[in-house]
C-alpha positions as CSV (number, residue, x, y, z in Angstrom):
1,M,117.5,44.0,28.2
2,Q,116.3,40.5,27.8
3,H,118.6,37.7,26.6
4,E,117.3,34.9,24.6
5,A,118.3,31.4,25.6
6,P,120.7,29.8,23.1
7,Q,119.0,27.4,20.8
8,N,120.1,23.9,20.4
9,T,121.4,23.7,16.9
10,D,122.4,20.0,17.1
11,T,120.7,18.0,14.4
12,V,119.8,14.4,14.1
13,L,122.5,12.7,12.0
14,A,120.7,9.4,11.7
15,A,117.9,7.3,13.2
16,I,119.1,3.7,13.5
17,D,116.7,0.8,14.1
18,T,118.1,-1.6,16.7
19,P,116.7,-4.9,18.1
20,V,115.3,-2.9,21.1
21,G,114.0,0.2,19.4
22,S,115.2,3.2,17.4
23,V,118.3,5.3,18.4
24,Q,118.7,8.8,17.2
25,I,122.3,9.9,16.7
26,L,123.1,13.6,17.1
27,N,125.6,15.3,14.8
28,S,127.6,16.3,17.9
29,S,128.1,12.6,18.7
30,L,130.7,12.5,15.9
31,A,133.0,14.5,18.0
32,N,132.9,11.8,20.7
33,I,133.8,9.2,18.0
34,A,136.9,11.0,16.7
35,Q,138.3,14.5,16.6
36,D,138.8,14.3,12.8
37,R,135.4,14.4,11.1
38,S,136.4,12.2,8.2
39,V,137.7,9.5,10.6
40,A,134.5,9.9,12.6
41,K,132.3,9.3,9.5
42,E,134.3,6.2,8.6
43,R,134.0,4.8,12.1
44,F,130.3,5.7,12.1
45,A,129.7,3.8,8.9
46,N,132.0,0.9,9.6
47,F,131.5,0.2,13.3
48,L,128.8,2.3,15.0
49,T,126.0,1.6,12.6
50,P,126.6,-2.2,12.4
51,T,127.0,-2.4,16.2
52,L,123.6,-0.7,16.7
53,E,121.7,-2.5,13.9
54,Q,123.1,-6.0,14.5
55,P,124.7,-6.2,17.9
56,T,126.1,-9.3,19.5
57,E,124.5,-8.3,22.8
58,I,122.7,-5.3,24.4
59,W,122.9,-4.6,28.1
60,E,121.1,-2.1,30.2
61,A,123.4,-0.7,32.9
62,E,122.6,1.4,35.9
63,Y,124.9,4.3,36.7
64,D,125.8,5.9,40.0
65,D,123.4,8.8,39.4
66,G,120.5,6.4,39.0
67,S,120.2,6.7,35.2
68,Y,120.2,3.8,32.9
69,R,122.1,3.5,29.6
70,Q,122.1,0.9,26.9
71,H,125.4,-0.8,26.1
72,F,125.6,-2.3,22.6
73,I,128.4,-4.9,22.0
74,K,129.5,-6.1,18.6
75,V,132.2,-8.7,18.1
76,F,134.0,-8.7,14.8
77,G,135.7,-12.1,14.6
78,M,136.6,-14.1,17.7
79,D,138.9,-17.0,18.2
80,D,141.3,-16.1,20.9
81,L,141.1,-12.4,20.1
82,G,138.6,-10.2,18.4
83,I,137.8,-6.6,17.6
84,V,135.0,-5.5,19.9
85,A,132.9,-2.3,19.3
86,F,131.2,-1.0,22.4
87,V,128.6,1.7,22.0
88,V,127.0,3.5,25.0
89,V,123.7,5.1,24.2
90,Q,123.0,8.0,26.5
91,A,119.9,10.2,26.8
92,A,119.0,12.6,24.0
93,G,120.9,10.9,21.2
94,H,124.4,11.1,22.5
95,V,126.6,8.0,21.8
96,L,130.1,7.0,22.7
97,L,132.0,4.4,20.6
98,D,135.0,2.5,21.9
99,M,136.8,-0.2,19.9
100,D,139.5,-2.5,21.0
101,A,141.0,-6.0,20.6
102,K,139.7,-8.2,23.4
103,T,139.9,-11.8,24.5
104,R,136.8,-13.7,25.5
105,A,137.7,-13.0,29.2
106,E,138.0,-9.3,28.6
107,L,134.7,-9.3,26.7
108,N,133.0,-10.6,29.9
109,D,134.1,-7.4,31.6
110,L,131.7,-5.4,29.3
111,R,128.7,-7.5,30.3
112,V,127.2,-5.4,33.1
113,G,123.6,-5.0,34.1
114,K,120.5,-6.6,32.6
115,L,120.8,-8.5,29.3
116,L,118.2,-7.0,26.8
117,Y,119.2,-8.8,23.7
118,Q,121.6,-11.6,22.5
119,E,122.3,-12.6,19.0
120,A,120.9,-16.0,18.1
């Protein structure tokens, strides 16, 4: 008896144009953004999309396994403290979103690798 390989049913949720090319977001990435799907959609619309479309900076970082990933940073307001959205774009449309209040010094900790883009 021959078993068929499971088919990948993950669909492309969106294709977002960035300053360094298009990023396809898979539907399964919403689970990485938040467990609650309605919260995930809100974060997608309010933070993920603007971070990819109009980032403050984009960095390309090398990982221990030799792979490279793009890190998109978006600063929402910044005097002494600002909200920073940090998106890691992995291979095959997988993205991770992290958001936190950060100082300028803490923002520097996110700047790793090669700078690909900086907002004018």
